C-alpha positions as CSV (number, residue, x, y, z in Angstrom):
1,M,100.5,93.7,77.6
2,E,100.4,91.3,74.7
3,P,97.2,89.2,74.6
4,E,99.1,85.9,74.9
5,K,100.7,87.1,78.1
6,M,97.7,88.8,79.6
7,D,96.8,85.8,81.8
8,R,100.3,85.0,83.0
9,F,102.0,86.9,85.8
10,S,105.3,85.5,87.0
11,A,108.1,86.5,89.4
12,E,109.6,88.6,86.6
13,D,106.4,90.7,86.7
14,S,106.9,91.6,90.3
15,L,106.8,95.2,91.2
16,F,109.9,94.6,93.2
17,A,112.0,92.4,90.8
18,G,115.6,93.5,91.2
19,Q,114.8,96.5,93.2
20,P,116.8,97.6,96.3
21,E,115.0,97.6,99.6
22,Q,114.7,101.4,99.7
23,R,112.8,101.3,96.3
24,Q,110.6,98.5,97.5
25,I,109.6,100.6,100.5
26,A,108.8,103.5,98.2
27,V,106.6,101.3,96.1
28,W,104.7,100.1,99.1
29,D,104.2,103.6,100.3
30,A,103.0,104.7,96.9
31,I,100.5,101.9,96.7
32,E,99.1,102.8,100.1
33,R,98.8,106.4,99.0
34,M,96.9,105.6,95.8
35,P,93.6,107.5,95.9
36,N,91.8,104.8,93.9
37,A,91.0,101.8,96.0
38,R,90.3,99.6,93.0
39,Y,93.8,100.3,91.7
40,R,95.2,99.3,95.1
41,Q,93.2,96.1,95.0
42,V,94.5,95.2,91.5
43,L,98.2,95.8,92.4
44,T,98.1,94.1,95.8
45,G,96.1,91.2,94.5
46,L,98.3,90.5,91.6
47,Y,101.8,91.3,93.0
48,C,101.5,90.9,96.7
49,E,98.9,88.2,97.1
50,R,99.9,86.5,93.8
51,R,96.3,85.9,92.8
52,S,95.3,85.3,89.3
53,P,93.8,88.0,87.1
54,E,90.7,85.8,86.4
55,L,90.0,85.4,90.1
56,L,90.5,89.1,90.9
57,A,88.3,90.2,88.0
58,A,85.5,87.9,89.2
59,E,85.8,89.2,92.7
60,M,85.7,92.8,91.5
61,G,82.8,92.1,89.3
62,V,84.5,93.2,86.1
63,S,85.3,91.5,82.8
64,L,88.8,90.3,82.2
65,P,89.5,93.0,79.6
66,N,88.3,95.6,82.0
67,F,90.5,94.2,84.7
68,Y,93.5,94.6,82.4
69,N,92.5,98.2,81.8
70,L,92.4,98.8,85.5
71,H,95.8,97.1,85.8
72,R,97.3,99.4,83.2
73,R,95.8,102.5,84.9
74,A,97.0,101.4,88.3
75,L,100.5,101.0,87.0
76,N,100.3,104.4,85.4
77,Q,99.1,106.0,88.7
78,L,101.8,104.2,90.6
79,R,104.5,105.5,88.2
80,T,103.1,109.0,88.7
81,L,103.3,108.7,92.5
82,L,106.8,107.3,92.4
83,N,108.1,109.9,89.9
84,P,106.3,113.2,90.6
């Protein structure tokens, strides 16, 4: 993610934007199956609870750059679970 966009997550960033209901269910199932609890926390916090990256990073006790690394890894793991 580009640095100037790192602190902005909008509706277009939703994991579900433009997805049919069946795909949305698959995404939720994949998130629930994620073996890494921190990755689940990042994805649900950002996209489901619509919380800010700054707030989540503080709650998780990580720096903001580290939070964005966790976010990238979480999305990669989610893609792997959705497309084995």
